[in-house]
N, C-alpha and C positions, 0 to 999 in steps of 0.2 A: 628428730621425730618419735613422737614415745608413743602416739598410737599408731600398732599396727593395722587398725583399720583404717585411717587416713592416708598410709603410704600407695601410693600406686591405687586412685578409685576418682579422683576428679582431675581430667587434662585442659589447660589453656593451650591453644594453639594460636600464636602471633602468625597472620597470613598476609603477608605485604606481597611478594613475587610468587605467582604459580609455579614457574618451573624449580624455584628454593623450597617451595612447598612437598614438591614430590618425596625427598629425603627424608622430610618429615612425617607427611603420611604413610611411607614407609614402613618407617622406625615401630608408628604407635598401630599400625596394623598387626606389626610383629609380635607389639607387645600386646595388643586385642586377643590373639590365636594363644596364649599363655593364659592369662589373666582371666579373660574369658568375663564371665558377669560380675567381679572385680570392681570393671570398671562401673562406674556408675553415668557419670557424664562427662561428654565433649564438650566444647566450647571453642568455634574460630573467632577472632578476634582481628578483625583491621582498628588499625588506630590512624584516622585523618589529620595529616599537617597543615591542613590550609592550601593545598595544592589547588583548590575549587575554585577558592576564591581571587586567585594569583592574575586571573583571566580578567576578572569583571572589576578590578580595583578603579580601575578610570569610571566606572556609571554607580559607584557607588559611594557615600558618603564614611571618609574611613578615621575617625571620632574613633578610638577606641569601644565606646558606651555605643554605637552605631552597627558595627559590624558587626558581630554574630547577631544580634538580635532583630540586623531588618528582615522585612519580608523577602528583600530580593534575595539576600544569602542564602535564608533559608529556602526559595523557592531553586539557587543553586546547588545547595548543598544535597537536596533531594532528588534532584535531576542527575547529578554527579554516582551519589548513591546508587541510582535504580540502573544508570545504563554503565559503571565504569565498577562498581564495587560489587554485590548481587552479585553480575554474574562471574565472578571469579570464585567468591565463596560459596555460592553453587557448584562450582568445577571444586574444589576443597572438599566439601562437606561427599561429593559423591565417590572422590579418591578413595573416601574413608570406607564409606562403605562399600563400595568395592573392597579392599580390602581385609572386610571383614568386621570394619567394629559396626557391634549392635548395639551401641549404648545409644543413648538418644545425644544430636548435633542441634547445639544450639548456635546459631549467627549472632556478632556481636560487633556495631560500629561505633564508634566512640571518638571525639576531637580530641587533640592535645598533643604531648609530648611522646613518643609512643612505650619510652621505657618507665616513664612516670605513669601513665596507666598500666601498662601491666603490672606494676610494683603493688597500684591500688585494688586492680582485679584479685592477685592471689590474696593478699592478704585480708580485704575485706572480704571475699566470697570465701574466702576457705575451699583455694584447688589444692591438691598435694603436689601436681606434676605442672612442667612448663615443658614444653617440646619448640626447638626452635632451631633451627638452618642456619650454621654462621655465616656471610658471606664474602670469609676470604680475607679480610683486609689485613695487611701487614701488622706488626707488632705497632713500630711506626705511626703510620696512618691511624691504627687505633690508641695511641695517645693524644693525636692533635687535632684530628679527626672525630675522635669518638664513632663508637658505634651503639646501635642498640643492646647488643648482647654484651659489652663492655659494661656500658650505663646499667645496665640490669644485676650486672654481677654483679656491682658496689655496692647493690642495695641491699635494706634488710630484708630478707625476704623467707616465708616459711615454706617454702616449697622448694622441691628439688628442680634443680635445669638440666633436662640433658639437651647437649648441644649437639646434632648431629654430623656423626664425622662422613665424610666423602667417598668411602669406601662401598662398597654395599654389603662387605660382611657382617658391617659397622650395624647392621640394621636389622638382624638377622637374631633375636630372642634363643631361638631354639637349637640353633648351631652355633657356639658362641664361643671366644676366645675372652678370658675377661680377667680384669688384674684388679683387687680391691690395695687403694692404700692404707695404712691404720698404723695408728700412731696413740692411739691407748686415749685418744681422745674423744669429748663426748657425738663430738660430729663425726668420727670416724667407724663410730658405732652406728651413727643413723647411717654411714652408706655401708656398712657390712647388713645392718635389716635391711636395708632397700636390696641391696645385690642378692639378699638371701627370698626375698618375695618372686623375684622372676628366674630365681636359678632351680629353686625345689620344683619347679613347673617347667623347664625346662628338658627335651625330650632328646636329645641329642647332643649333651653338654661335651665341649672335646676337652676345657682345661681353666680351675678357676686360680689364677696366682694369688697367693696373700704377699703384701708388700711392706717390711716395717723398717723405717732407713734412720738409724739415729745418726743426725748430722755430724760433722767436728765440735760445734757450740755444743749443742744438748750431748754429746759423748761426757764430753770434757768436764760439765757442770755436774753428770751423775757421778763422774767417779771422784769430783772435788767433795760429793756428798757423800759416800763410801757406798754408794750402788753399783749393783754390777748391768754397765747397758746390754748386754748381750744376753743377759735371765732376765732382763726387762722386756727386751722383745721377741726371745723366744715362747714367754708369758701370752704378750700381746696375740701371738701367731698362733701358738695352739689354743686358746681359748676361743680364735675366729674361727678355724677348723674342726675344730667339737659343734662351735655350734651349727655350720654349713652340715655335717655330716646329722646329726638329729635332725635337722629339716627335710632331709633326703638328697641331699649333694656325695653322688661316689667319694668315696675316699681316696680312693686311687685318681681320679682327676683334681684332688686337692695339691696345690703345692707350694711350701710357705719357703721362702725368702726374706731371708736380715741384711742389710747392709748398714755399715759403720762407716763414721769419719769423712761422709761425703757429702756432697750439697742433695738433698732432696729429692729437688725434681730433676736434677740432672741422675741420678742413680732409677729414678722410678720411669724415667725417661726413655735409660737404656733399656731399663724390662721389659719395657713396650712395645721398644724393636724389637732386642735380643729374640723374645716369645710368639713375635706376632699380634700381638693382642690386638683386639677388637673393638674393644667397650671398656671402660676404665673410672671406676667407681672413686669419689674421692668425697672427705669432709668441706666444709669453706665455711670460713669464719666471716665472709661479708666484709674483710676489710675496706677501709676507705679508698679512693683513686690515690688521693694526694700521698695517703701512709704505701700504698703501693708503690711508689717513686722512687722510695725512698728503701724502704725493705723488702717490699720485694715480694710476690704472694708463688706460693708452690703450684695451688692450680691455676692461677693465672698462665706461669711457664708452661703448663701443662698441655693449656688451651692453645698457647699459643705456636708448639710445637709439635703437635699432635692434631692434625690437621685431619687427618683421613679415618681417628677412630673418633666413635661419640665418650663423649666426658661426660658421667652423671656427678652432679658437682651437691652434692644435700647438708643441707642446715639443720643441727637441732634444733627441737624446739625448747 
């Protein structure tokens, strides 16, 4: 994210289940208290997948060209929206307003595949931020059944995706235990910038843990090329700490951790658990689903193993 103006300015909030959305609303409300009028717009998005059609299939011509364009389907769709969807969306809007969100809240209702529609909204309408609640699918279920979250994370998104944690502490931006994963890449730099926008305005920040991991493969590669892994990691950490301090983050709340020779995801998970972290900022590469099956993804592994934490996955423009 090269433009600081874009970071945390426009929010897209998918809303399918009102109970699950309460976690999303709590996090966005907490962000709004920190960010104030930086948030310019919020959109609640509901994606319908055709369930309103299924009840009436025996009454209509099922040829594809007739289904969505028929007057009967248009009627069913509007009745479904009016009776089922709009009341839920209005309750979602009320939750945000009660939580202190003052930015205009729009409501959008679309048909299609949820991951495709969300990705299109983000990229074509220039949203900075997507906030979603995870449904709690296991890794195996997610692999074989798929989920909106999993599919969305494999898209080439231009926005940060916040996956709300199950712990209430992970939804409070004022009293936070933050971990930022750093590797010197443009994506981790974008994650640092995103975190800084929130951290510079946190009123009772507890700790910011900066973690740099040189796993066995990269550690050996640097040694072969005559580089010193520890020097590179420490420079990344020192530069990040200096940047946060320049933005007003108290230096005594910043902790630097360099890890060497271990799987990056496992090392980050250990720091999250050992330091009672509630919010994690990481860069993401948009790795494809097929590639992940064979080489894995650090960000996906952290999402899978840390359901209590809010995970912010940041992509550089």
